GUKOLVO-945158 format. One record per residue (C-alpha): residue in one letter; x, y, z. Coordinates in steps of 0.25 Angstrom, whole numbers, plus 5000, padded with zeros to 4 digits. Layout:
BEGIN
AXYZ
...
This chain:
BEGIN
M543556375402
K545056385404
P546256305399
S546756185406
Y547956225414
Y548656085410
N548656135394
F550056125389
Y550456175374
I551556095367
P551856195354
L552056115341
E552956165329
D551656185319
G551156295330
T550056205336
Y550256145351
I549956015359
L549056055369
H549155945381
N548355955394
R549155915403
L548055865413
T547155785404
G548255745394
A547655805381
L548455835369
L547955935358
V548656005347
V548156155346
D548356265338
E548856415343
E547456455342
T546756345350
K547856355361
T547556495363
A546156455365
V546356355375
T547256435384
T546256555383
I545056475383
H544456555396
D544256675386
R544056595372
E543156485376
D542156525366
E543256515354
L543456365354
P542756285346
E541756185356
E542356065351
L543856115353
L543356165367
N542756025370
T544055955367
F544856045376
T543956035386
Q543755885386
H545355885385
G545555965398
I546156085390
I545156175394
I544356165406
Q543356245414
D543656355422
N543456295436
E544156165433
D545256135442
E546256055435
L547056025447
L545855955453
Q545755865442
I547455825443
K547055795457
Y545955715455
R546655635444
F547755625453
K546955555464
T546455475454
V547555395449
V548155405464
F547155345472
N546555245461
P546755105466
Q546655045452
L548155095450
V548554995461
A550154965457
F551254895465
S552754905465
L553454805473
A554954805477
P555154645481
T556754685483
A557454815488
R558754745483
C559454795471
N560554725463
L561154875458
S561654985464
C561255105456
R561955225460
Y560655295464
C559655205470
V559255245483
Q558755095486
R560255035484
V560654955496
D562054875500
E561754735495
S562654675506
L561354735515
V560454645509
D560354545521
K560354665531
S559354765525
A557854755524
H558054855514
T558554745504
A557554645506
T556654595497
M555154555500
S554954455509
E554054335508
S553054405517
T553254535512
V552954485497
K551554405504
S551154555509
V551454625496
L550654525487
S549554535497
F549654695497
L549554705483
K548354615479
N547654665492
M547954815486
T547554755472
K546154695477
T545954835485
C546154925473
N545354825464
V546154825451
K546254755439
K547754745439
L548954745448
P550254805443
V551554765451
S552854815447
F554154785453
Y555254865460
G556454875468
G557554865472
E557754775462
P556654675459
L557354575451
M558054555464
A556854475468
K556354415454
Q555754295460
L554954375470
V554554485458
L553954355452
R553354295464
I552454425466
V552154435451
Q551754285451
D550954305464
L550254445459
N549954395444
Q549254255450
W548454335461
C548054445448
K547554335440
E546754275451
H546154405453
S545954445439
L546954555438
D548054595428
F549554595435
E550654665428
T552154675433
G553254775431
V554754785436
T555754895438
T557054835438
N558454875435
L558454745424
T559754695429
L559254555435
L558154555424
D558354395418
K557554315408
S557154215419
F556454335427
L555854395414
E555254265410
D554554235423
I554054385425
Q553554375411
K552454285416
Y551754395422
P551054525417
L552454605416
F552154755413
Y553654825413
F555154825417
R555554945421
T557154975422
T558055085424
L559155145414
D559955265419
G560555305405
P561555235396
E562455135400
R563555215406
I562655305414
H561655185419
N562855105423
Q563255225432
F562055225440
R561455085438
Y562354975442
H562554835450
K563054825463
N564454795457
G564354935448
K564154865435
G563154945426
T561754885422
Y561454965410
E561554845401
E560854725410
V559654845409
V559654865396
A559854725392
N558654675401
M557754795395
G557954715382
M557554585387
L556354645393
L556054715380
D556154595372
E555154525381
G554154625378
I554254695392
P554054845393
V555354905399
R555255035406
V556555105407
Q556655195418
I557755305414
N558455365426
I558755525423
N560155545429
K561255655428
Y561755585414
Y560155605409
T560755675395
L561455535391
M560155455392
S560055475376
E561355355376
L560355275383
F559155285374
D560155265363
D560655125368
L559355085372
K558855115358
E559955035352
R559654925359
G558254935356
L557554965369
T556755085365
S555355005369
I555755035383
T554855145391
I555855265397
E555455305410
L556255425417
Y556655445431
P557555545436
L558655495445
I558455575458
D559555575469
P558655595482
M559355695490
I559955775479
S558855785471
A557855815482
L558755945486
Q558755985469
A557155955470
Q557056045482
K558056165477
L557256165463
Y555956175470
G556256285480
I556256185492
L557856215494
D558556345491
E559256315478
K560656345485
F560456215494
P561656135491
S561456005484
S562355895477
E562155845464
S561755705461
Q562655605455
F561555535447
A560255635447
I560055745438
P559655885444
F558255885449
D557956015440
K558455945427
I557655805429
P556455875419
E557555915408
A558255775411
K556955685408
T556655775396
F558055735391
V557955585393
L556555575387
R556955655375
A558055565373
A557355425374
F556055485365
E557155515354
R557755375354
G556355315354
F556055265367
M554555255375
L554355365384
P553455365394
P552255435391
S551955565393
Q550855605404
L550255685395
G549555775407
V548755645413
W549755625425
T549655495432
P550155505448
C551455415448
D551255275455
G551855335468
A550755435469
Q549655325467
A549055265480
Y548855115475
H550355115469
F551155025480
L552655005480
V553154885489
D554554865494
P555154725499
F554654745513
G553154795509
D553354945511
V552655025501
Y552955155493
K552355225483
C553455265474
V554655185469
G555555315472
G555255285487
M555455135486
L556255065497
M556355195505
K555455185516
S555355325519
F554455315506
S553655195511
V552155225511
G551655085518
H551954945520
I551354825518
H551154735528
E550854575530
D549554565525
G549754645514
S549154775520
L549754915515
E550154995528
R550255155523
Y551155235530
P550855385533
F551855405520
F550855345512
Y549755455514
K550855565515
W551255505501
M549855515495
D549655655500
I550855705494
I550655645479
D549655745474
P550355845466
T549155935465
T549255985478
I550656035475
E550656185473
K551656185462
C550956065455
Q549556145455
T550056255445
C550856165437
Q550556125423
L551355995424
L550555935435
P549655835428
S550855785421
C551855785432
G551055765445
G552055835454
G553255745452
C553855645460
I553155605474
V554455545480
G555255665475
R554155765481
T554455685495
V555855675495
G556055815490
N554955875499
I554555935486
P553055955482
C553355925467
V554455865458
C554155895445
E555455855440
I555155695444
S553755655439
H553155565429
F552955685421
P554255685411
G554155835408
E553555935397
E554555905387
Y554355755387
F552955785384
K553355825370
I554255715368
Y553055615373
L552255695363
R553255675351
E553255525355
K551755495355
Y551355585343
P552655575333
E551855675324
L552255775334
K553755765333
Q553855855322
V553055975327
L553155965343
T554256075347
D555256045358
């Protein structure tokens, strides 16, 4: 027998260790003697008590000599990626937005609204086609639940359309004995009590919004077309949602001022908003960040000239910044995203039955490429059928991290999964560890302190 390649030891102040297996998610506390026995099991199998050996084998900490853990990861990856039971849909009812955020790659000139299809809202015919597609795909997948979220643009610029779609799908689900749930990703500046009352008539899973830092920083990046900042509007409406018992997810954009995030969390805590769920997203300046990543991974020479972004942090500083922000949130009592604990699940964009639909019926795999036609993987036709473009099959081919040479020998693979697929595609890089759902090794320790308070005094930094 042999130790798992994905065993990870975290020292405790009392001389023991947390033994964590990144592949199975197992967590055990072991002493120095047991740690040594596990790491040298090939030569000392007879020295471990049978009960302990069975426990370690059951949790994947000790495996057979001929066992290939990479094949396990590949199998688990494929069972999730191609599982029709995980079908889900995100709809962008409009490409329009009421803000003019400094870094937005989708920003358009509102004076062109009547001239440019890019600023359109779903037409009546497209709505019918999209609804037909959702229903047909749901029946094909033979599922018991239909999850639909709204994105943009800014979806609340099309409130009545959102409500119409939700009402239609909710009624259809009732007729077919299915559960329906919906969520909305919005900048929150257009939320009002009337819309909230209307959408609460349906199963509402969450609202998601974005903050870029404390007010003085946030307002430098996210503002109205007249330049007015949005911080107070966003925070006030977060409070309104929480008062109604609606879960609020807040995407914290990590920018070059990330060291000031403590001010943001202090302000939110003072306002009684600690029950929000924090999600992190490092701001990317597409061309600049791509060059930095290519230099970091040796695709470009380090001497290759590149400029500094006005808002994004240097690519190689992303892990450090994520840890800093997560620690600041944790210390102030905010709900953090659960650690992967080794049980990595491919992101939505990697899943064959996850569909993002824009106002024109074009289909995408990831919100990072939404409304960028070069990332479209298909189109919904008038009869509700989906035409998959060649890029769909290319996308589904490049997502498997077990085919990436660097990932094959990385002990973080079960937690990271090779990083962002859009980032890999744009940067022409096999993997981008800096951008992944895995918050980082240091965050794992933070998570343990949150989940197991008794470890706070013994878990070393």
